[in-house]
Phi, psi and omega in degrees: 000133168271124185243145177279186185291345173261020178063026174271142183282129185231355177184184186217132175249135177225173177284319189222030181252212183291325178233113186263153170232168183201172174057035184273152176204119177243129179242136170232139189214156170240358178202155178280152166263177184272081179224159181299128181252114173251109188267165178282140176273139186297331179284347188261302177201177183253126178231215185251000174242160193249339184225137189279139186210123179248027188250168173291133180291108181297329175280061193301134179048033183284158181294124182200131174274130173215147184207106188209176176174196183203149176222139169268140175225126178288134175291153175095358178268163189308319186251016179297329183283357175269345180277073190228159180304142173103336175273192185218156171248137170244135178222157180256119176260109177300326179294314185276338185072032185218157166266139178236141182256132176245124181281134172276105191261352170189157178231156172244137177239135175208161178239145188271181181298337177275011179055043171251129186278138183239138178249117178262123185264117176268124193242149170219149178306138182296332174298310182303315184293323177298317185287325179297343177252014182236130174248097183303147179300135181306139184219135183282159181303126177213161171287113196228131174291164183301321183295311179303314181298319176292312182299324178297315185284327185265005184294142176065024177256348180085358176262135177272134180268138179232114181264105178250066182215149177266000183303121179238023177303143169238118192239154175288114190221142181210158179233128185273352187074004178239354183265141179287156176293329176300316174296313178304320180304308176304320175299319183298317186299314178290310180307310185258006170058050183233173172224158190229167173220127181245108187224172179232164170251132184236130176276182186296342182264357183095002182279136176284118184265332178198155179238130191234135165245112175263131180256123176233163175293310174213124189297127175052034183298332179272001179265113174258102187275178189290158182291140178260112188242131178297129183098342183248285178240010174239115192271326179201158181218141178240121172245123177251120183251121176262110187263085180221051182298145173251122177249356175224116186242132178251102173266146179232141182250211183302132179053034178067029175292154185241179175267003191311313183302326185255014184221035175068027183086350182270132182271014183216161173238156184226153177242093185302319182294317176296323179296315180295331179279323191246345183253116179290349182249027178298324178290352172272003184081019183258148183230163172263115188258150174216160184234130170239151177230133174231097193295336186270356182261125183256323188280134184297317181293321173289331166298313177304309179305312181299318184293323176296327173292314180302319181303327179296335178281333185245004185275010181212160173303147179240137186245146179224137186240130174247113186240131178279130181232161173291154186306327183276001176254102190218072181291149174287159179302133176096345184289150177271135185222135171262135182229146187224143175210107183273351177275331179287146182240125000289160184305136178259124172211092186225171178224135179198173178271152175283108176261351177216141169228135174232121189235156177215132179276328187281326180217090183288346172291346176271001182295138178227154179232141181247135174235171168137183182279131176227149190249131169252114180261116182252107178268088174211165184300132187297338178298342183251009173277162182246133180283159183211125180260087189300318182295318178299313185292327179289323176296317179298322173302309182298322184292326183294325186261347185217090182302329185287349179282339186273132192243121177282130181238116179259147177221151174238081187303335179265006184075185180236018181267116183256135181279328180214164181300330187275350180290146174243156178231145177284137174231119185251135185246128171238161179249129184229136172244112186055236180258020184243129181279109179256017186304327189287348185256011178246133178298146186298337174288345177285344174268102191254128180243140176226144177251136183251135179285172183292340175268014171089358180274159186274141175279103180301339181276357173246116172223141183204141171229160173121148182287349180225121175231162169254114188261137174286169175306318186299341184263354176307132175078353184240354187269137179240129174248134181227163186246121172269101182293349175293347182262006175292129177259165179283343184227159178282181179304315179227145178208169177261132179266093184295343179282347184233045175288130173257124174269108187287328179147180183228158171210158177272123179299348174257117184236114189289340183283339184252322187131178186285133179238157173267180182297142180291131179269322185205154180223135169236140179259135185267160184297342186257018177095339181288169181230150166244134171232160179244159184209138179272127181227164184045053189296331186263356173243273182271357182045059187267167179238127174259126178256137188234130170269133184241148164287169179297344173268011183070004174290156188279135177249314179196181182205160168215161182242139173245105178303134177065025184290337183087193194289332176076024183303327177204139175209173177219160181254141172232115179268113181234173180293344181263357176142186177257128184244149178252132172256125186202181171265138174233147181290121172271321179212112179295327179298323176254008180049048178265128195236147186240149175281113194231168172217138184205152179282147172277114178237116185305127175084351187282151166241105189259124178270174184298323185272003183294143186280351176285341181270118173264109185262110183278323185204129172276108181288340179082009177197172173300138183210164176235126184249131171224127184254124172269082182300332184293319185262343181087036179225155172243145176248124176240117181249154182239162178302329185280005184090352179286135175232139183239141174246131185225161176282134176305314182301316185303305179309312179300340178268003182084011183252126176260076178267102183287120179268318182218155174205155177203173181234127183297339178295338180282356182237037176089000182274130187253118170265138176142161182300125183085359180255229184269148185248117180285137183242311173195170185221168174206145185247118169230078189320130001270027186256143170234134173240138173215165180217168181219167175147117177279156177300331183278359172069021181286333190241173183285139170281084187254152168230132184232165183210136180218161170261122188283343182280298177273356174065026175277144179280133178270315180197157169220106188234147182258118185306327184267339182254334189254356181207170182235096181278349177058038169264138182237012181294151176293325173234132184230093185257117177301137175233276180292143174218084185236172178241134177241148173244146174256189187288343180260009177089000182284144181254155174216143182268125172267118184235142171236156179225135173271109187249153178214138175268181185300329188279351178094007182281129180261141175223136177262126185246134189237136181219153164233143174241124180302136180261116174277130181257123181303126178298156175292139182285148183287143185291135174277135181276109181248022178293133184271122179266117178270141177241174179292324181279338188209000000 
């Protein structure tokens, strides 16, 4: 439909009607590919970009919305005189399910060999055209939510914002009063890591009812489209590989600040592995260098954390695919597609999102779809960035659309040999999609157990659900576990509510009334509101542990020392009528570093030796270990430096029995052990969940906190303290220490975390926070009843 400048219908273009068009091409994208980018110059005409640039786009394949195209119209037809610059075209996209209005921002005229004049209409989405002519009112730099930021940019434009996003980010945002809204829009997409769709609603008479810009986390993220296979629905493929890896990155922050203070005096970071792989001159000490700037990041540690994330995006060659497809293969923008070509070398068998679509009504055989890797560079304070677990979310998307891809995996940790008829054995059911454990995202009702009789019929008297059951002897060999994918949830069993972080306070580790103390390693809260902390002292000699009692305001009350107590990386408190007891590891033999799972009372002012009768050594592990007791649920966690973790019954350990009920290794969840990699800090067991964290005081590794379910071994979360939440710390060194769980009177849980922080002068401060742990609500039961009729 041809619309005038007031969006009133004045004509129609068709393929074979009164006023015909040809050679049309409409392109819509959510990200840039790695191509030379030449933008429109403001003095020539108005497009979707604001500055002319004829160089390779350094923000390779970055998130950017664009919607443009062109149409040829033969002059001399009834409505040809309506197809002029300043008017608009509206078309319906059946794949997207929306009407789109495209502004005719310029026209080109030419004549063919038959002396027929052709007018080429150059088009851009009406929203982009409107924003390119709008300069939002200046706004000082403030912490702004995504809704408020978009509203400021779209104010007085006539476009209605529709937020279909769970994004709760609050970012540093400003408007200088000199920037076009179209420029600010692209900044918003990258800052808040979202995508948009700009469409209109039209009635049967062709009248525009509304103009909408819909903001989403990921466009069509739940759509998994058919496979694209060369020779079937893919007629040609072009693979562009950009070999421009960056192995040395120099980040600049606010006012040209660098990461030197948080990076041992160096203003750059390097990726040695990538450099050796892609740089033939690596032995000469040469790197492929690049510079990035984030004007809103002020703190060196935050700038370094951001640069480390960006390095992952640029440290390797990137591939982009442009595929010509048959007319019936038309995936919506953002959909996930697997595409294959066994003839191309190397063989292509990949999966990616459709980041660009080019369509034609006149020649649908010219339709193309662009896939590939794209980079979203977000120049924002790292505390407001959002973490993303690609493998897990991809597996969940596949599981939702293809139930047959989910594989139930059963395990019998107690074996299947029974001593008597009344005995039961644990049977655990996990849900896997390809190589990813998705059990944490399935409601307990989705783990379904059925018992089969010897004749193959289902036993109607046996019904059980849940990932853990206790099976009787009579069920051996006849139990079948299945996964009902209708119970897949949008969130894991437990997650951290980063919007409700509470800063409980700070305190100095050096207290002159008691004496010089070292950094706090771990903290536990008592029922009366006081705290007990542990500190490693005399590290080079006796390796003692100092336990300190604090008031609710963290002032020091008293202390006690355990000779050869070890590092104190984790411990637990058991409050009884006879006193307060500490569960921890204590050293048995310093030469072999053999430690025992122990329990001893807190005695103010005492110095307790390994041979003291007040220390109950329940089990000698024969090596260094970290102990945490879940008194509430009756379990003990024992962790080891190689990443192995064992969960045991509290009562069994007290009887001297090291009977492992569950075990796992932190390296199976992305944790890297080794020199120069991640530094393990502390752990806590809140059965069936285990949480642990990492981060060295020298800031060389990520400040991470992890959570898993130890029964089905599904990951609950993996979050970066600097990137995924805002703790509002500005210290040069921020070392995670405590990772503990608190319960309130209503049974609500919070993660208690402490950081040993240090400024440039070397002054230490202990900072204490709580982060609510959200428990996913129980899913509504799905009605799977079979209704029988006379016919069926």
